[in-house]
C-alpha positions in Angstrom: 133.8 70.9 47.3 131.6 73.1 49.4 133.2 73.9 52.8 131.1 72.9 55.8 130.2 75.8 58.1 131.6 75.6 61.7 129.0 74.9 64.4 129.2 77.4 67.3 127.9 77.4 70.9 125.3 79.8 69.8 124.1 77.4 67.1 123.9 74.6 69.6 121.9 76.8 72.0 119.4 77.8 69.4 119.0 74.2 68.2 118.4 72.9 71.8 115.7 75.5 72.5 113.7 75.0 69.4 110.1 74.1 70.2 110.7 74.3 74.0 109.4 77.8 74.7 106.0 76.6 75.9 107.6 74.1 78.2 109.6 76.8 79.9 106.6 79.1 80.0 104.6 76.5 81.9 107.5 75.3 84.1 106.6 75.5 87.8 110.3 75.6 88.7 110.9 78.6 86.5 107.6 80.4 87.5 108.3 80.2 91.3 111.1 81.4 93.6 111.9 83.6 96.6 114.1 85.7 94.3 111.2 87.4 92.7 110.2 89.2 95.9 113.8 90.3 96.4 113.9 91.7 92.8 110.7 93.5 93.2 111.9 95.1 96.5 115.2 96.1 94.9 113.3 97.9 92.1 110.9 99.7 94.3 113.5 100.8 96.9 115.8 102.1 94.2 113.1 103.5 91.9 114.4 101.5 88.9 112.3 102.1 85.8 114.0 100.5 82.8 114.8 96.7 82.9 116.7 94.3 80.6 115.6 90.7 81.2 118.8 89.0 79.9 118.3 85.5 78.7 114.5 85.8 79.3 113.6 82.2 78.5 109.9 81.6 79.2 109.7 85.2 80.5 109.0 84.7 84.2 111.3 87.6 85.3 109.5 89.8 82.8 106.0 88.9 84.1 107.1 89.4 87.7 108.8 92.8 87.3 106.7 94.4 84.5 104.0 95.8 86.9 106.7 97.7 88.9 108.5 99.4 86.0 108.0 101.7 83.0 109.7 99.5 80.4 111.2 96.0 80.3 113.0 94.4 77.4 112.8 90.6 77.1 116.0 89.5 75.4 117.2 86.0 74.4 119.3 84.2 71.9 116.2 82.2 70.9 113.8 84.2 68.8 111.1 81.7 69.6 111.5 82.4 73.3 111.2 86.2 72.7 108.1 85.7 70.6 106.5 83.5 73.3 107.2 86.1 76.0 105.8 89.0 73.9 102.6 87.0 73.2 102.1 86.0 76.8 102.8 89.6 78.0 100.0 90.8 75.7 97.7 88.1 77.2 98.5 89.4 80.7 98.0 93.0 79.5 101.6 93.9 80.4 102.0 96.6 77.8 105.3 97.9 79.0 107.1 94.8 77.6 109.1 94.8 74.4 111.5 92.2 73.0 114.6 91.6 71.1 116.7 88.6 70.0 120.5 88.3 70.4 123.5 86.9 72.3 124.5 88.0 75.8 128.0 88.7 74.7 127.1 91.5 72.3 124.1 93.5 73.4 122.5 95.6 70.6 121.7 98.5 73.0 123.3 102.0 73.4 125.5 102.6 76.5 123.8 103.5 79.7 120.4 102.4 78.5 119.0 100.5 81.5 118.5 101.1 85.2 118.8 97.3 86.0 119.8 94.1 84.2 118.3 90.9 85.5 119.4 87.4 84.4 117.9 84.2 85.9 119.0 80.7 85.1 120.7 81.8 81.8 124.4 82.5 82.4 125.4 78.8 82.4 124.5 78.7 78.7 126.6 81.7 77.7 129.7 81.4 75.6 131.6 84.0 77.7 130.3 85.2 81.0 133.2 87.8 81.4 132.4 89.3 78.0 128.7 89.4 78.8 129.3 91.1 82.1 131.4 93.8 80.3 128.4 94.3 78.1 126.0 94.5 81.1 128.2 97.1 82.7 128.2 99.1 79.4 124.4 99.2 79.0 123.7 100.1 82.7 123.2 103.7 83.7 125.7 105.1 86.3 125.0 103.4 89.7 122.7 100.9 87.9 122.1 97.4 89.3 122.7 93.9 87.9 120.9 90.8 89.4 122.1 87.3 88.6 120.4 84.1 89.7 122.0 80.9 88.6 122.9 77.4 89.5 126.3 77.3 91.3 129.2 75.1 90.4 131.6 73.9 93.2 135.2 74.6 94.1 135.7 70.9 94.7 136.7 69.1 91.5 134.8 65.9 92.6 131.5 67.7 93.2 131.9 70.0 90.3 132.8 67.4 87.7 129.8 65.3 88.6 127.4 68.1 88.3 128.8 69.6 85.1 128.5 66.1 83.6 124.9 65.8 84.7 124.0 69.2 83.1 125.8 68.4 79.8 124.2 64.9 79.5 120.7 66.5 80.0 121.4 69.5 77.7 124.3 69.8 75.3 123.9 73.6 75.2 125.1 73.7 78.8 128.5 75.5 79.1 129.3 75.7 82.8 127.9 76.3 86.3 130.4 78.7 87.9 131.4 78.6 91.6 130.7 81.6 93.8 134.4 82.5 93.7 134.4 82.6 89.9 131.2 84.8 89.9 132.8 87.3 92.3 136.0 87.4 90.2 134.0 87.9 87.0 131.9 90.7 88.5 134.9 92.6 90.1 136.9 92.3 86.9 134.1 93.9 84.9 134.1 96.9 87.3 131.1 96.0 89.6 130.8 96.3 93.3 129.3 93.3 95.1 126.2 94.4 96.9 124.4 91.2 97.9 125.3 87.5 97.9 122.6 85.0 98.9 122.6 81.3 98.5 119.5 79.1 98.2 118.5 75.7 97.1 116.5 74.6 94.1 114.7 71.2 94.3 114.5 69.6 90.8 112.1 66.7 90.1 114.0 64.4 87.7 111.3 63.5 85.3 110.1 67.0 84.5 113.8 68.2 84.5 114.6 65.9 81.5 111.2 66.1 79.8 111.4 70.0 79.7 114.6 69.6 77.6 113.4 66.6 75.7 116.5 64.7 76.7 116.8 61.5 74.6 116.3 58.2 76.4 120.0 57.1 76.1 121.1 60.3 77.9 118.4 59.8 80.6 119.7 56.3 81.2 123.3 57.7 81.4 122.1 60.3 83.9 120.5 57.6 86.1 123.7 55.4 85.8 125.8 58.3 86.9 123.6 59.1 89.9 123.5 55.5 91.0 127.2 54.8 90.7 128.6 57.9 92.4 130.0 58.4 95.9 127.9 58.9 99.0 129.5 62.3 99.4 128.0 63.4 96.1 124.7 61.7 96.7 124.4 63.5 100.1 125.5 66.9 98.8 123.0 67.0 95.9 120.4 65.1 97.9 119.9 62.6 95.1 116.6 60.6 95.6 115.7 57.1 94.4 113.8 58.6 91.5 116.7 60.7 90.4 115.3 64.0 91.8 118.0 66.2 93.4 118.7 69.7 94.8 120.8 72.3 93.1 122.7 75.1 94.9 121.7 78.6 93.6 123.3 82.0 93.9 121.4 85.3 94.1 123.8 88.1 93.3 123.2 91.8 93.2 125.9 94.0 91.6 126.3 97.8 91.5 127.9 99.7 88.6 130.8 101.8 89.9 131.2 105.1 88.1 
């Protein structure tokens, strides 16, 4: 009897993001954000010329940073996402953009290849953030920068369990939103110095949030049940509205490679 192959987290991620690249390309949530100006200023102030957009998704980091650098590599586990970004970059005449497919935990680049690595709303899908951060450190040039923007988990088990459950119901490829303390530990263990820690909020309109991921109806119903039958503390913290819309806490983290 033929042995069934084991399904991995990478398999689930790739399955979940099939036929969704255009939804992320056109997503207003992903196309906007105060963090883009911060990234552009960081690049200009430090004269950073080579960029890795790690977990590029619909490519919004690539489009925002390409005019300020000599070369930017759009990199994602989903080959479909990379293809979409390369096509859109050509349409926008951003000819300094190239692309490659692969996982965050094993980067197919030589050591000290990039001036800066940027990852936005991707790390909560990774199989191992510590392993990925070790790879980021390896491919950065001496004194290079790493910028991470991601949804924050919470140190409180009550708040954290609720939010992780929401994320997994909406998208089975979700692994974990990490707390600020966890992020700092990951970064320091990988050998980075913490340069900047900012926190901001991301309003998420419920309908577009589930439609973008093509969340099935039974999961949408479970999400609404979870929201409606939780504590006032959780409802207030995540600012859950009557239509299911809510606010997510976000971290903007800049790291420096110590060498």
